[in-house]
C-alpha positions as CSV (number, residue, x, y, z in Angstrom):
1,N,48.2,96.3,141.8
2,H,47.9,92.5,142.5
3,H,49.9,93.0,145.7
4,Q,47.4,95.7,146.8
5,Q,44.5,93.3,146.1
6,L,46.1,90.5,148.0
7,T,46.7,92.8,151.0
8,K,43.1,94.2,150.9
9,T,41.6,90.7,151.1
10,S,43.8,89.4,153.9
11,I,42.0,88.7,157.1
12,S,43.8,89.5,160.3
13,P,42.9,87.5,163.4
14,R,43.4,90.7,165.5
15,K,40.4,92.2,163.8
16,H,38.1,89.5,165.0
17,P,39.1,88.7,168.6
18,E,35.7,86.9,169.3
19,R,36.5,84.1,166.9
20,S,38.0,80.9,168.3
21,G,41.5,79.7,167.5
22,N,40.2,76.8,165.3
23,A,37.8,79.1,163.4
24,T,40.6,81.6,162.8
25,I,42.9,78.8,161.6
26,R,40.1,77.5,159.2
27,L,39.5,81.0,158.0
28,L,43.2,81.6,157.5
29,Q,43.6,78.3,155.7
30,T,40.6,79.2,153.4
31,E,42.3,82.6,152.8
32,I,45.6,80.9,152.1
33,T,43.9,78.5,149.6
34,H,42.2,81.4,148.0
35,L,45.4,83.4,147.7
36,N,47.3,80.4,146.4
37,H,44.6,80.0,143.7
38,R,44.9,83.7,142.8
39,L,48.7,83.4,142.8
40,S,48.5,80.4,140.5
41,S,46.0,82.2,138.2
42,F,48.3,85.2,138.1
43,A,51.4,83.0,137.4
44,K,49.5,81.3,134.6
45,H,48.5,84.6,133.1
46,H,52.0,85.9,133.5
47,N,53.4,82.8,131.9
48,D,50.9,83.0,129.0
49,T,51.8,86.6,128.4
50,C,55.5,85.9,128.4
51,N,55.0,83.0,126.0
52,S,52.9,85.2,123.7
53,L,55.5,88.0,123.8
54,Y,58.3,85.5,123.1
55,H,56.3,84.1,120.1
56,D,55.7,87.6,118.8
57,M,59.4,88.4,119.2
58,E,60.4,85.2,117.4
59,T,58.0,86.0,114.6
60,M,59.4,89.5,114.3
61,K,62.9,88.1,114.3
62,L,62.0,85.7,111.4
63,N,60.3,88.5,109.5
64,N,63.4,90.7,109.9
65,E,65.7,87.9,108.9
66,E,63.6,87.4,105.7
67,R,63.6,91.1,105.0
68,I,67.4,91.3,105.5
69,Y,67.8,88.3,103.2
70,D,65.6,89.9,100.5
71,M,67.5,93.2,100.9
72,S,70.8,91.3,100.5
73,R,69.6,89.6,97.4
74,T,68.4,93.0,96.0
75,I,71.7,94.6,96.8
76,S,73.6,91.8,95.1
77,R,71.5,92.0,92.0
78,L,71.9,95.8,91.8
79,E,75.7,95.5,92.3
80,S,75.8,92.9,89.5
81,E,73.7,95.2,87.2
82,L,76.0,98.2,88.1
83,S,79.1,96.1,87.2
84,E,77.5,95.1,83.9
85,K,76.6,98.7,83.1
86,N,80.1,99.9,84.1
87,N,81.6,97.2,81.8
88,C,79.3,98.4,79.0
89,I,80.3,102.0,79.5
90,A,84.0,101.1,79.5
91,K,83.4,99.2,76.2
92,L,81.5,102.1,74.7
93,R,84.3,104.5,75.6
94,K,86.9,102.2,74.2
95,D,84.9,101.8,70.9
96,N,84.4,105.6,70.8
97,E,88.1,106.2,71.2
98,H,88.8,103.6,68.5
99,D,86.3,105.3,66.1
100,R,87.8,108.7,66.8
101,L,91.3,107.5,66.0
102,M,89.9,105.8,62.8
103,M,88.2,109.1,61.8
104,E,91.5,111.0,62.4
105,D,93.3,108.5,60.1
106,V,90.6,108.8,57.4
107,K,90.7,112.6,57.7
108,S,94.5,112.6,57.5
109,S,94.4,110.2,54.4
110,L,91.8,112.5,52.8
111,E,94.0,115.5,53.4
112,L,97.0,113.7,51.8
113,T,94.8,112.5,48.9
114,K,93.5,116.1,48.5
115,E,97.1,117.5,48.5
116,G,98.3,114.8,46.2
117,T,95.4,115.5,43.8
118,K,96.2,119.2,43.9
119,A,99.8,118.4,43.1
120,R,98.9,116.1,40.2
121,I,96.5,118.8,38.9
122,K,99.2,121.4,39.2
123,Y,101.7,119.0,37.4
124,L,99.2,118.3,34.6
125,E,98.4,122.0,34.2
126,D,102.1,122.8,34.0
127,T,102.5,120.0,31.5
128,V,99.7,121.4,29.4
129,V,101.2,124.9,29.6
130,D,104.6,123.5,28.5
131,L,103.0,121.6,25.7
132,E,101.1,124.6,24.5
133,R,104.3,126.6,24.4
134,E,106.0,124.0,22.4
135,L,103.3,124.0,19.9
């Protein structure tokens, strides 16, 4: 687009044959100065745009780095919490197994006590029966 504008505004000496050589040179020098000014203006605008885009990209990069850092911290925290919960679950399972074994021991002891009590009752009943016969 800028190239088209530059081409449209160019003055060709062939279009104006009635002008003298010095007038054509002055006209061309004026045109060159004008084109140099436009080129300088375009270069400054282009440079400003590039600098702005670079600044925007640097800002985005910093923002992304901050987000990545925050996400890494969150992941580390969650991994730590998960590890703690897994340790807690393992302890609960171990305690649960210990309690189950203790209950089995108590149940077994109660069964033995119950059978022992039945045997003593039977012995005492037999003893009473034997004593009653003797009397």
